[in-house]
C-alpha positions in Angstrom: -7.6 1.2 7.3 -11.0 1.7 5.7 -13.7 -0.3 7.4 -15.8 -1.4 4.4 -18.0 -3.5 6.7 -19.6 -0.6 8.6 -22.6 -1.2 6.3 -23.1 -4.6 7.8 -25.4 -5.1 10.8 -24.4 -8.2 12.8 -23.2 -10.3 9.9 -23.3 -13.4 12.1 -24.5 -14.1 15.6 -22.0 -13.4 18.4 -21.6 -17.0 19.4 -20.9 -17.8 15.7 -18.3 -15.1 15.6 -16.6 -16.8 18.6 -16.8 -20.2 16.9 -15.2 -18.7 13.7 -12.4 -17.0 15.6 -11.0 -20.3 16.9 -12.0 -22.5 13.9 -8.9 -24.1 12.2 -8.8 -22.7 8.6 -7.0 -22.7 5.3 -6.8 -19.7 3.0 -6.2 -20.0 -0.8 -6.6 -16.4 -2.1 -4.6 -13.9 -0.1 -2.0 -11.5 -1.6 1.5 -11.0 -0.2 1.7 -7.2 -0.5 -2.0 -6.8 -0.1 -1.8 -8.3 3.4 0.5 -5.6 4.7 -1.0 -4.4 8.0 -1.4 -0.6 8.7 1.5 -0.9 11.1 3.8 -2.5 8.5 2.7 -0.1 5.8 3.5 2.8 8.1 6.8 1.4 9.0 7.8 0.8 5.4 6.6 4.2 4.3 8.8 5.7 7.0 11.7 3.7 5.7 11.1 5.1 2.2 10.1 8.8 2.7 10.0 9.5 -1.1 6.8 7.5 -1.4 3.3 9.0 -1.7 2.0 6.5 0.9 1.2 8.3 4.2 2.9 7.2 7.4 0.1 8.5 9.6 -2.4 5.6 10.3 -5.3 8.1 10.2 -4.2 9.4 6.8 -4.0 5.8 5.6 -7.7 5.5 6.1 -8.4 8.0 3.4 -5.6 6.7 1.2 -7.1 3.2 1.2 -10.6 4.2 0.2 -11.4 2.9 -3.3 -13.8 4.4 -5.8 -13.3 1.6 -8.4 -11.0 -1.3 -9.3 -8.6 1.1 -11.1 -8.1 3.1 -8.0 -7.5 -0.1 -6.0 -4.7 -1.1 -8.5 -3.1 2.3 -8.2 -3.1 2.1 -4.4 -1.9 -1.5 -4.4 1.1 -0.6 -6.6 1.9 2.3 -4.3 2.3 -0.2 -1.5 4.3 -2.6 -3.8 6.8 0.3 -4.3 7.5 0.2 -0.5 9.0 -3.3 -0.8 12.5 -2.4 -1.9 15.0 -4.6 -0.1 15.2 -8.3 0.9 14.8 -7.1 4.5 11.4 -5.5 3.5 10.4 -8.7 1.8 11.3 -10.9 4.8 9.6 -8.5 7.3 6.3 -8.4 5.3 6.2 -12.2 4.7 6.8 -13.0 8.4 4.2 -10.5 9.6 1.6 -11.8 7.2 2.2 -15.3 8.6 1.7 -13.9 12.1 -1.6 -12.4 11.2 -2.8 -15.6 9.6 -1.8 -17.6 12.6 -3.7 -15.2 14.8 -6.8 -16.3 12.9 -6.1 -20.0 13.3 -5.0 -20.4 9.7 -3.2 -23.7 9.6 -2.3 -23.5 5.9 -2.2 -20.7 3.3 -1.3 -20.3 -0.3 0.1 -16.8 -0.5 0.0 -15.1 -3.9 3.3 -13.4 -4.5 4.3 -11.2 -7.5 8.1 -11.5 -7.8 8.2 -9.4 -10.9 7.1 -6.4 -8.9 10.2 -6.7 -6.7 12.8 -7.9 -9.1 12.0 -5.0 -11.5 12.6 -2.6 -8.7 16.1 -3.9 -8.2 15.8 -6.6 -5.5 18.1 -9.4 -6.4 16.1 -12.4 -7.4 18.1 -14.9 -5.4 17.8 -12.6 -2.3 14.1 -12.3 -2.9 13.7 -16.1 -2.9 15.8 -16.5 0.2 13.8 -13.9 2.0 10.4 -15.5 1.5 11.7 -18.9 2.2 13.4 -17.8 5.4 10.2 -16.2 6.6 8.2 -19.3 5.6 10.3 -21.6 7.6 10.5 -19.3 10.6 6.7 -18.9 10.5 6.0 -22.6 10.4 8.4 -23.2 13.3 7.2 -20.4 15.5 3.4 -20.2 14.6 2.7 -23.6 13.2 1.2 -22.0 10.0 2.2 -23.7 6.8 2.8 -21.3 3.9 3.0 -22.2 0.2 3.5 -19.8 -2.7 1.6 -18.9 -5.8 3.7 -16.8 -8.2 1.4 -14.6 -10.3 1.8 -12.5 -13.4 0.8 -8.9 -12.9 -1.4 -8.6 -15.9 -1.1 -4.9 -16.2 2.7 -5.3 -16.8 2.2 -7.3 -20.0 4.0 -10.2 -21.5 7.4 -9.1 -20.3 6.2 -9.7 -16.8 4.8 -13.1 -17.8 8.1 -14.2 -19.2 10.0 -13.0 -16.1 7.5 -14.7 -13.7 7.6 -18.1 -15.5 11.4 -18.0 -15.6 11.6 -17.3 -11.9 9.0 -20.0 -11.2 10.6 -22.8 -13.3 14.4 -22.2 -13.0 15.5 -25.0 -10.7 18.3 -22.7 -9.4 15.8 -20.1 -8.2 12.5 -21.9 -7.7 11.6 -21.8 -4.0 10.7 -25.0 -2.1 7.3 -23.6 -1.1 6.1 -22.8 -4.6 3.0 -24.8 -5.7 1.1 -22.8 -8.2 1.1 -20.2 -11.0 -1.4 -17.4 -11.3 -2.5 -14.2 -13.1 -3.7 -11.1 -11.3 -4.2 -7.4 -11.9 -6.9 -5.8 -14.0 -8.8 -8.0 -16.4 -10.2 -5.3 -18.6 -7.9 -5.0 -21.6 -5.8 -8.0 -20.4 -7.2 -11.0 -22.3 -6.4 -14.4 -20.7 -5.5 -16.3 -23.9 -2.3 -14.4 -24.5 -0.8 -15.9 -21.4 -1.3 -19.5 -22.5 2.4 -20.2 -23.4 3.5 -19.1 -20.0 1.0 -21.2 -18.2 1.9 -24.2 -20.4 5.5 -23.8 -19.2 4.5 -23.5 -15.6 2.2 -26.5 -15.7 4.9 -28.6 -17.5 7.2 -27.7 -14.5 4.7 -29.2 -12.1 2.8 -26.1 -11.0 -0.9 -25.8 -10.6 -2.9 -23.2 -12.6 -4.9 -20.6 -10.5 -5.6 -17.5 -12.5 -7.9 -14.6 -11.5 -10.9 -14.5 -13.9 -14.4 -13.0 -14.0 -13.8 -10.5 -11.2 -14.5 -7.3 -13.2 -15.3 -8.9 -16.6 -17.9 -11.3 -17.8 -18.1 -15.1 -17.7 -16.1 -15.4 -21.0 -13.0 -14.5 -19.1 -13.6 -17.5 -16.8 -14.1 -19.7 -19.9 -10.8 -18.4 -21.3 -9.0 -19.2 -18.1 -10.4 -22.7 -18.1 -9.8 -23.3 -21.8 -6.5 -21.6 -22.4 -4.8 -21.5 -19.0 -6.1 -24.9 -17.8 -7.3 -23.3 -14.5 -7.7 -25.8 -11.6 -9.2 -23.1 -9.4 -10.6 -19.7 -10.3 -9.7 -16.5 -8.4 -13.0 -14.7 -7.7 -15.0 -15.9 -10.7 -17.7 -13.5 -9.6 -19.4 -13.2 -13.0 -19.7 -16.9 -13.4 -23.2 -16.6 -12.0 -24.3 -14.9 -15.2 -23.8 -18.2 -17.2 -25.7 -21.3 -16.1 -23.6 -23.5 -18.4 -20.4 -22.2 -16.8 -21.8 -22.9 -13.3 -22.7 -26.4 -14.4 -19.2 -26.9 -15.8 -17.6 -25.7 -12.6 -19.8 -27.9 -10.5 -19.4 -31.0 -12.6 -15.6 -30.7 -12.8 -15.2 -29.7 -9.1 -13.3 -26.5 -10.1 -13.4 -24.4 -7.0 -14.0 -20.6 -6.8 -11.9 -18.5 -4.5 -14.6 -16.2 -3.2 -13.6 -12.9 -1.5 -16.9 -11.1 -0.6 -15.6 -7.9 1.0 -13.0 -7.4 -1.7 -15.7 -7.6 -4.4 -17.7 -4.8 -2.7 -14.6 -2.7 -2.0 -13.4 -2.8 -5.7 -17.0 -2.4 -6.9 -17.0 -5.8 -8.7 -20.3 -6.4 -6.9 -22.6 -3.5 -5.9 -23.8 -4.7 -2.5 -23.2 -7.8 -0.3 -26.8 -8.8 -0.6 -26.3 -9.0 -4.3 -23.2 -11.1 -4.0 -23.5 -14.3 -6.2 -22.1 -16.7 -3.6 -25.7 -17.9 -3.0 -26.0 -18.8 -6.7 -22.7 -20.6 -6.7 -23.7 -22.8 -3.8 -27.1 -23.5 -5.2 -25.5 -24.6 -8.5 -23.3 -27.0 -6.5 -20.0 -25.2 -7.2 -17.2 -25.8 -4.6 -16.8 -22.4 -2.8 -13.9 -21.4 -0.7 -13.8 -18.2 1.5 -10.8 -15.9 1.3 -9.7 -12.4 2.3 -7.8 -11.3 -0.8 -6.1 -8.0 0.4 -7.5 -7.9 4.0 -6.0 -4.8 5.6 -6.7 -2.8 2.4 -10.3 -3.8 2.6 -10.7 -3.4 6.4 -11.4 -7.1 6.8 -9.7 -10.4 7.7 -10.5 -14.1 7.1 -12.6 -14.4 10.3 -14.8 -11.6 9.1 -15.1 -13.1 5.6 -16.4 -16.3 7.2 -18.9 -14.3 9.3 -20.1 -12.5 6.1 -20.4 -15.8 4.2 -22.3 -17.3 7.2 -24.9 -14.5 7.0 -25.3 -14.6 3.2 -25.6 -18.4 3.2 -27.6 -18.7 6.5 -25.0 -21.1 8.0 -24.8 -22.5 11.5 -21.6 -23.8 13.1 -21.7 -27.1 11.2 -22.2 -25.2 7.9 -19.3 -22.9 8.6 -17.1 -25.9 9.4 -18.0 -27.5 6.1 -17.2 -24.3 4.3 -13.8 -24.3 6.1 -13.2 -27.9 4.9 -13.9 -26.8 1.3 -10.8 -24.7 1.4 -8.8 -27.6 2.7 -10.1 -29.9 0.0 -9.4 -27.3 -2.7 -5.9 -26.7 -1.5 -2.7 -28.1 -3.0 -1.6 -29.5 0.4 -0.7 -33.2 0.5 -3.4 -35.6 1.5 -1.9 -36.3 4.9 -1.9 -32.5 5.6 -5.5 -32.2 4.4 -6.6 -35.1 6.6 -4.9 -33.6 9.6 -6.7 -30.2 9.2 -10.0 -31.8 8.4 -9.8 -33.9 11.6 -8.9 -30.8 13.5 -11.9 -28.9 12.2 -14.2 -31.9 13.1 -12.8 -32.3 16.6 -13.1 -28.5 17.3 -16.7 -28.4 16.0 -17.8 -31.4 18.0 -16.3 -30.0 21.1 -17.9 -26.7 20.5 -21.3 -28.2 20.0 -21.1 -30.7 22.8 -23.7 -30.2 25.6 
């Protein structure tokens, strides 16, 4: 698909690339459907020939070129429409886990939008069974632990919010791997406060709050997510850099930002990588995690996002390792699991740097 990183020249030294490639990692902001590889998209498009998504990988390059965030949403929903059966769901989930494992991702919180599938006729019980079957198989075969964030597709309105919170809180349906509740889709024209009752229900059911905010709108959207949705992490939060008081609040309360550099350029949320606010976040003491968002759609992966972040923040191997531990610390993994991955990162880094 489109290589949005052609504009970069050596985003990190070659030895640092090698270090990143084998570094144990966690990922906190990566979308289920948005992680469909070109091979899987082509296969699904061939299964469902009535779609407008091309089956030819070369044609997919043009299809996945974005002019703005609205175009990205349109393309994303076209791929969502390819997921029509429980078998499609299972295939996608398992293959996403395979790609994560290839990048040494030990733990990932995968954002899933069940409403997009149930509204297209996939039985809700079959949907839950499909993602859980894939999760367990992936952990057994690849060693990658997956957990779920069920998110509201903001463009679908309050109907989708009601359906998503029902699926997330019904004890007869709620999957074992579910840990958090989110809100995605476009922000413009989709104010965060209207979703407060749904987040209240999810939080009461023991789920963590992780809405997108401040990606394509200003810092007030982030404040709204914190105030009304009780956000524990912020998806993107790009515009937070425009508000010093907000940065201070995020830093003081250790509310992490899920930063996705290449995504922000591809969707035009940020104009150029050199203008990306990640430097301001770190300077203000905000806990920053590095993520890939919708990697195949943006011609990237998590390894590449770490390389980009290393260049922007001028990090060496130890700095990159600390960045990787940020994601572990900000995750909803249990403390024993966090400690295990942190130790693995430290052991790997020490061995790499040993004379």
